[in-house]
N, C-alpha and C positions, 0 to 999 in steps of 0.2 A: 805443818805440812807445806813443803815448797810448792811453787806454782806448777811445776812439771808433774809431780805426783798427784796434786789436786785435780789437774786436768784428767789424768789417767783414771782417778777414782770416779769422777763424774761420768766419764765415758763408760766405765764398767757398769755403773748404776743404770745408765741409759740402755745399754745392751740387755740388761736383765729386766728392763721395763719398770724399774723402781725409782727412776729419777723424779724428784719433786719439781714443782713449778719454780721454786727458788733455785734449785740446782740447774735447771735449764736456763734461767736468767743469768746465773753465774757462768754457765758455759758460754752464753752469748758474750758476756764481758771478757772472758778469757780469749775468745776467738777474735775480739776486737782490740785486744791488748797488743801493742807493738812487739813486745817480747815473745808472746805466744805465736803471733803471726810470723815472726822471724824464724821460730822453730819449725812451724809448718812449712814455710818456704824452703828451709833447709832439707826437710824430709821429702819434698816433692821429687828430688833427684835421687833419693836413696831408697824410698819405700816402694816395693812393687805393688802399687795400688791395683794394677790390672790383674793381680793374682787372687782377687777375692770377689765372691758374689755377695750381693747385698739385697736384703729383703726390702722391697720398695715401700711397704707400709711404714717401716721404721724411718726411712729417709724422709718420707712425707711428714711424719709426726714431728721429727726434729725441725725440719724446715719451717713447718707451721708455727711451732713453739718459739723458735728464734725470731722469725720474721715478724711475728705479732708484736715483738718488743723493739725490733731493730729500727732505729731512726738514722743510722749511718750505713748506707748501702754500698759504700765504696769497696770495703773489704769483701763483702759478700759477692759483689759483681766480679772482683778480681778472681775469687775462687771459682765462680761460675764459669768464667772464661777458660780457666785452667782445666776444668773438667771437660768442657767442650772440646778441648784439644785432644783429649783421650777418646772422644767419640761417645761419651756417656751423656744421657739426658741431663739437661741443666737442673732439673729438680733434685738431682742427687748431690748437688754441689757440697753443701755444708757437711752432711754426714760422711761423704766419701773422704773429705779432708780429715774430719775428726776421727773416723774409724781407721784410716791409714795411720794416724798418729797413735791411736790406741794400740794397733798391732805392733808398731815399732817399739813403743814403750814396754810392751809385754814380752818382747823377744827374750829378755833375760829371765823370764819366769814361765817356761813352757807348761808348767803344771796348771796354769790358768785355763788351758784348753782341756776340758774333761772329755775324754773319748767315750762316747756311747757305743761306738762300734767295737765289738770284741776283737781282741787280737787273734789273727788267723795265721797259721804257718804258711799259707799260700799268698804270695804277693801278686795282686792283680795289676799287671802292668798296662800301660796305655797301648793303643793299637800300633801297628807297625806296617812297613811297606811289604805287602804280600798280596798275591792274587792267584786265581786259577784261570788259565787260558784253555778254553774249549776249542779244539781244532775242527776243521770241516768234517772229518771222519768220526767225530764224537770222542776221540781220545783227549785226555787232559794233561796239562803240564802245570806243575805248581811253581809259581814264580816267587822266589824269596831270596833275600840276600842281595849283595851289590852287583853280582854278575850272573846272567842266565843266558848262555850262548848256545845251548844245545836244543834250539827250536828249529824244527824242519821248515823248509820253505812251504808257503801256502799259496796255491794258485800262481799268480804272477808276482808275488811279494816275497822279499827276503826279510826275515825277522831277527832282530837282535834285542837282547835284554840287558840293561845296565843301569846301575844306580837307581833302582826302584821304578823303572819305567820300561815299557816294551815299545820298540820302534819298528814300524812297517815301512818298507821302501819298495816301490815297483821296479822290477828287474826284467821280466820277460813279458813283452807286450802281447805275445801270441798265446800265452797260457790263459786258461779260463779263470773267471773271478769266482772265488769261493767265500764263504762267510765264517767268521770266527766270533766267539763270545768271550769277553773278559769279565770275570766275576770277582768282586771283593767281598769276602765274608765279613761278618761282624768282627770287630777288632782289627780291621785292616783298611788300608788305602793304597792306591796305585795310580801311576800315570801311564798314559798311552799316547803315542804319536801315530796318527793315521797316515795312510799312503800319500795323501794330498798335502801333508805337512801340518794339518790341524792337530792341536794338542788337547788332551782331555785329562782332567784330574778327577778321579773317582773316589767318592766317600765310602765309608763302611756300609756293608749290606746293599751293594748296588751291582748292576750288570749292564754291559753295553754289547749289543749285537751289531756287527759292522762287516762290510765287505773288505776284502784284502786290497782292493784298488777301486777307483771310481772312473771307469771308462765311459759311462753313459752321460746323459744330459743333466743329471742331478746326483747329489750325494745324500744318501739316506742312512741313518743309524737309528737304533731303537734302544731306549733307556728305561731301566727301572731303578728306583732309588734316587741318588743325587750325584750330580757331576757338574764341574765347571769346564766351560769350553772356550778355547781361543781358536777361532776358525780362520783358516787360510783363505784369503780373498780370491774369488774366481767368479766374476760376473756372469760367465757363461754356464756355470754349474751351481745353482742354489744348493745350500746345505740345509737339510731338514732333519729334525730330531723328533721321532715319534714316541709318545708316552701314553699308552693306552688310547683314550679318546681325545688326546690333546696332541697338537703338532706345532713345533716351533720352526719358522722359516727364516733363514738368514743368508746373507751373501758373504760377509766377513765381519766378525765382531767378537766381543767377549761377554759371556753371560753365564748365569748359574741356573740350573734346573733342580728343584727339590720336589720329588714325586714319590715319596715313600708311601706304601699302601696303608700303613697305620697312622698316617697324619690326616688331619681333617680336610686339608686342601693341598693342591699342588701350587708351586710358586715358580715363576720365571722372573729372574732379576737381571736387568741389562746394565752393564758397566760401560760399554763402549760400542759405537756403531748403531745399528738398528735391527730389530727383529719384528716379525709378525707372529702372533700366537693365535692358533685356532683351537676352539673347544666346541665340539658339536657344531651348532649352527652360528656360533659367535666368532668374531675375529677382531683382534686389537693390535694396533701398531705401537711399539714401545720406543721411547727415547731413553738415553742414558739417565740413570737415577730413578727409573720407574720399574714397577713390578706388577705382574698379573698374578692373581690368585683365583683358582678355579676349583669347583666342587659340584657335585650333583645338586646340592641344596641351593647354592648361591649363583651358579653359573660362572661366568668370567667377569672378574672385577679388575679395574686398573687403579693402582696406587702410585702416587707421585711423591717425590722427595723422601724416598725411603733410605734407610741406612745400609748402603751397599757393603760396608765393612762387616756388618753383622751377617749379611747373607753369605759371604764367602769366608767367614772366620775359620771354618773348618779347613779350608784349603791353606790358610795362612798359619795353621797350627794353634788355633785358639777356640775356646768356647766363648761366645759373646752373647750375653742376655740383655734384653731391653724390654722391661715389662713382660717378662716371660713367665708363664705358669710353671708350677712344679712338674706336672705330667709331661709337658713339652720338653723340659730340661731332662727329666728322667729318661725319656725315649732317646735323647742324644747320648746319654751315658750308657744306656743299654747297647746301642750300636757300636760305640767306640771301645767299650771295655768288655763286650761280649758277656753281659750279665742279664739276668731276668729280674725285673723289678716288680714287686708285689706290695700292696698297701694293707697294713694290719687293720686299719679302720677307715674312717672317712678321709678322702684325699684332702690334704691341707690346702687351704685357699691362700696361697702365697704367690707373690710376684717378685721376680729377681732382676737385678741389673748389675752388670760388671763383666769382668774378663778373667779367664784362667787358662793357662797353657794346656794344650791337649797332651803334652808329654808328661804331665803329672800322673803319678800313680792314683788308682781309684781311692785308696785310703786317704790320700792328701785332699782329694776333692770332697770326700765325706767329712773330713775335719772342717773344711771351709764352710760346708752347709750347716754344720752344727752351730756355727756362729749365728745363724738365723733360726736356731732352734728346730732344725730338721734332723731328727735322730733316726739312726738306721741300725740294722743288724745284718751282718754279712756272713752267710753260710755257704761256703764254696762259691758257686756262681749265682746264688740266689740272694738278692738284695731286698730286704724288707724295710719299708718306711713305717716306723713305729707310730702308734697312736698315743701321743703324749700331749 
């Protein structure tokens, strides 16, 4: 058996949980061999490593097994730095390299991926650019497709819709201010430009209640769900986002708010500028790279040096997981693919790290999860996590 096939064989054994100590030691030697490393280096530019989720218990197991014997850290550190460039935790380094290689070597044998998900005649596509705009009189307009120009003026604002976004522009200073609501159902996302020039990206299952213009001393909107904001600077008119019992106060900045009702806590992540977050009687000022988490149980907590890429991955067309539990991941899948997830038995205690494009079909995501032995059954829009 040549070196390439031997490496593939050992990786298959590891994925199945049957690799022996001797095989792990052999894997260490292969990964430190100049020829194998050259092959890995070649694959870095060819293999879509970011299209796979990885169960972290497996990565830790391999890392521990290899590092226990490894006296030459140069190659390991090289791989660690490359993984950091992808924004993945350093502890994933060796397995991510090895698994990427395994996936590449297996491309010519797709039968190695055994689908536990039954074939269904209905393709569940990823979410799309669409939303429902609720006007001041309660009437609704469904926004879908590249152009939506048949939107009547609201108060003193002219409204246009194009390329997956709706744009408000103040036109008549004498007209009264009215309120609209933009809703993105599950399986949808949309963009909004407010009358002051601020831009909002809305994730699936969210809504934003806002005025058609901001003539007063402050700019106030109300959010449910999740949205990313780029706020136009106006020192004379602070911008405030209300989320139930939480409020975010800004002058001009870029930040993300995650406040779904079925999540255990709300999170405000700051990318640029400065914001103040109020939760009941608590108040915290954020700097770029910081995040607040709030809940009835923990109150308001401040976290520093967080992965901002993960916080806004949805806006950039990705699922990114970093020590993410299966239930949290499944709630993201529920919202984006408009499915209902149920568990056949006990919820698997698994943690995941990695990336996958949100443009992937649901069936493609489920196949990736099978690599970490998460088996599913899809019946219409009901997704069952099997007890295996």
